[in-house]
N, C-alpha and C positions, 0 to 999 in steps of 0.2 A: 504493500500500500504506500510505498515511498514516492512513487511517481505521481506528479500533480499537474493539473492545468491551472494556469493563472488567468483569472477573469480580468475584464477591462477596468475594474475598480481596485485591483490588487489582491483580491481574495483568491485563495487557492482551494481547489477541490480535487479529490482523487480521480485517477483515470477510470476507475471502476467503482460503480455504486450498485445498490441492490434495488430492483424494482418490486414494489409491493402490490401491483395489480393482481387481484384474486389471491393474494397471499394469506387472507383470513377467511377463505372459503369454508373452512371447517368451523368457523365461529370462534376461533382461539388465536392467540398470538404465537403459537408454537413455531410456525415457519419463520417468522421474523426473529424470534429468539434464537433459532438455530443459525440464522444468517449472522447474527451478532457474534455467536460463538465461533462461527467459521472465519470471522475476521472482518466482516463488512463494517464500515463506519460512516458510510453515506447512504441515506435511505430516501427513496423517491416515493411520494404518495400524492394523493389528491382528494379533495372532498368527494368527488365522484366515485372513487375507488371503494369507499367504505372501509378503508384499512387504517385510518388515522387513529382510531381508538386502540386498535391492536398494536400499532407501532408505539403509541404513548405508553401502553402497559408494558410492552417488551423492553423498551429502553430504561424505564424506571425500575423494573425488576432485575435488570442486568447487574446492578451494583456499580455501574460506571457513571461518572459525572456527565451532565448534559454536554459539557464542552468536548467530550470524547466523540460526539456524534455530529454529523452535519445532516440536517433534516430539511427536505424540500417538499413543498406542497403546491397545489394549484387551485385557482378559482374556476369553477365550472361555467359552462355556457349560460346557465340560468342565473349566475351570480355576477354578471358583468354590470358595470355602472358604478358611479362614484359612491353612493350610499351602500349599494348592495355588496360591493367587494369589501368594504370595511366590516360589515356584519359577517360575511363569509370568513374573513381572516380571523376575527375574534373567535368564531366557532371552531375553526381549525386549531387554533392555539389551545383551546379548552380540551378538545379531543386528544390532542397530542401531548397534553400535560406539560406545556412549556410556555415561557413568556416571550419567546422570539423564534423566528425561523431563520435558517441560514440562506434559504432561497425561496422566493414566492413567485409563481408564474401565472400568467393568463393562459388558461388551458387551450382555448380555441379563439381565433379572431372574430368569428361570426357565431351568433346564437343559432342560426340556421342558414343553409346555403342561399336562400332567397332573401335574407335580411338586407335591406337597402341602406340603412343609415349606420353601417358598421364603423365608418371612419370616426364619427363623433362618439359613438359608444366606446370604442377602443381608447380614444383620447381621454374621455371622462374616467374610464377605469384606470388608465395609466397615471393620471393625475393623483389619484388616491394611492396607487402603488408607490409613486415617488414620495408621497407624504409618509407612508409607512417606513420607507427607506431612510428618510431624513430624521424620523423619530427614533431610529435605532431599533425598530421592532423586527426588521428583516435586514440581513447583512448584504443581500444582493437581490435584485429583481430582474425578471425576464419574462419570456413568453414560450409558448409551445404551439407547434403546428402553424406558425406564421410564415407566410411566403414573402418574397421581397416587397410586393405591393403593400402588404400589411405592415411590414417593418418600416418601410419608407414613410408611411403615414405617421407613425409614431415619431420617427427620428426627425422629421421636419418641424415638429412642435415640442418635443420632449426636452426636459432639462437633463434627464438621466438616460443614457443610451442603454438598451437592454443588455444585460450581461450574458444571457443564455437564450438560445432558441432550441427547444427540445423537439426533435423531428423523428419520424420513422426513417431509419437509416440502417441499411444492411446490404451485403452483396446482392445484387439484382435490383436494388431500389435505393439509389444514393442521392437522389434529389440534387443533382449537380448545380443547377442554377441557384438554388437557395443556399447550398453549402458554400459556393463561391462568394455570393453576396455577404454572407455572415463572416467568412474568413477575411474578406476585404475590409469589413467594417469593425473588426475586432470583437465580434459576437461569438462566444463559444457554442458550438453545436454539441448537443447531447443526443444520443441515440436511444429512442424507445424502440422496442422490438429489434434489438441489435442482431438477433439470430434469425430474423425473418420468420416466415411460416415454416412448418416442418419440412417441406420439400426442399428448401434451401440447403438444409443439412444433409440431404441425400442426393443433391445435384452432383453429377459425375465429376465436374471440375473441382468442386469443394472437397469431395471425398478423396480425389486423387492428390490434391495439394496437402490435405491433412495427413495422408499417409506419407507423403514426401518429407514433411517436416516433423513427423512423429508425434502429432498432437491430435486431439479430437476435432471433428468438423466445427463444433461450437467454439473451441479455442481459436481455430483458424479465423472464423468470422469476427470474433472479438479483436484479435490482433490486427486484422485488416482495418477495422474501424479506427482503432487507436493510431495506426500508421497514417490514416487520413486526417489525423488531428481531431478526432471525434471522441468525446467521452462516452462510455457505454454504461447502460443500466440494465443488465440482464436480470431476469427473474428465474428462479429455480425452486423446486419443491423438495429436493433431496439434499442432505448435507454433502454428499459426494459431488454432486453437480455444482453446488454452491462453491465448494473449494476449487474445483477444476476451473470454473469461470473466473475466480478471483486470482488464481495462481497460474498464469499463462506460460511461465518460463521465459527464457531469454532468447528465444528464436526470433528471427527477423525474416519477413516475407521479402523475397527479392523483387527488384523493380519490374522485371519481366512478368513475374507472377502477379504482382499488384495490377499491372496493366491487363492481364488476363481476367482478373476479377472485375476490374473497372469496366471492361467491355462485355460483361455478361448481358444477355437480353434482360428486359424488365421481368422480374421474377420475385414471387413471394410477397407481393404487395398485400397489405391488409384490407384494401378497399376504402380506406378513409382519405378524404380530401376536404379541406375547409370550405370550398366553394361549390362542391358537388354533393349530390345525394350518395350515401354510402353504397358501395358495390358489394353485394353478398358473394364472397369468394367460396364459401362452403369448405373452408380449410381451417383447422385449428392452429393457433399460434403455438410454436414449440415452447415447452416449459423450461428449457435450458438445462 
């Protein structure tokens, strides 16, 4: 966990965090507690996930101080707006049993694909996010699933440039235009679904390269993301996979092999797009 990314406000975050989506499906904090003991110290949640309470319980029961963890959460589509996001933030703090967040994100730029006045709504929401940041209630603020047009709208009016944009990013779906925009503007990209759908891990290229480097297909995908400068937030349900995802080893994917992955056809997409109706792919996301 020594390797870090430095955000545009100077804050550092680990290269690998733990995603908590569906991590409390059994109604307990067990999976998150196991992730803590596996060595994870950065946890990504959201009001929509329904895992904030489990994460709050897990970290307080761990015996570790709050400062040992970095906790990120997000305001959902129905929580956008100046007043609404303040309320959402306070509720997240309560569920997480903390008085501050390390990172707080706007989960999606539009409440619905056909929402027309999203520019003003995002700016009103961001104004409150900036206030939370200036008040010291959150160490960094950012967005999730924002494309360049959404980011530009904020940046033309904002006092604080988003520190992070969390995107679906994995071999076969690298969102090159948005990645390039963020990297040019100093916005750290985080990968949700860094392993893609399950078929990414059985793709012949991914399998053959994993064998070449002596790692699992999941480890190869995570290393690829990191070599692209993207923080990864894999999720896993078993302690063994948690440890594998966290401890990738010291292998480096060659430039030729990076290009081979870069040029894969579009593959393993979740079907989510902020300005389009969701596409039902009928494939389950891999658990890591």
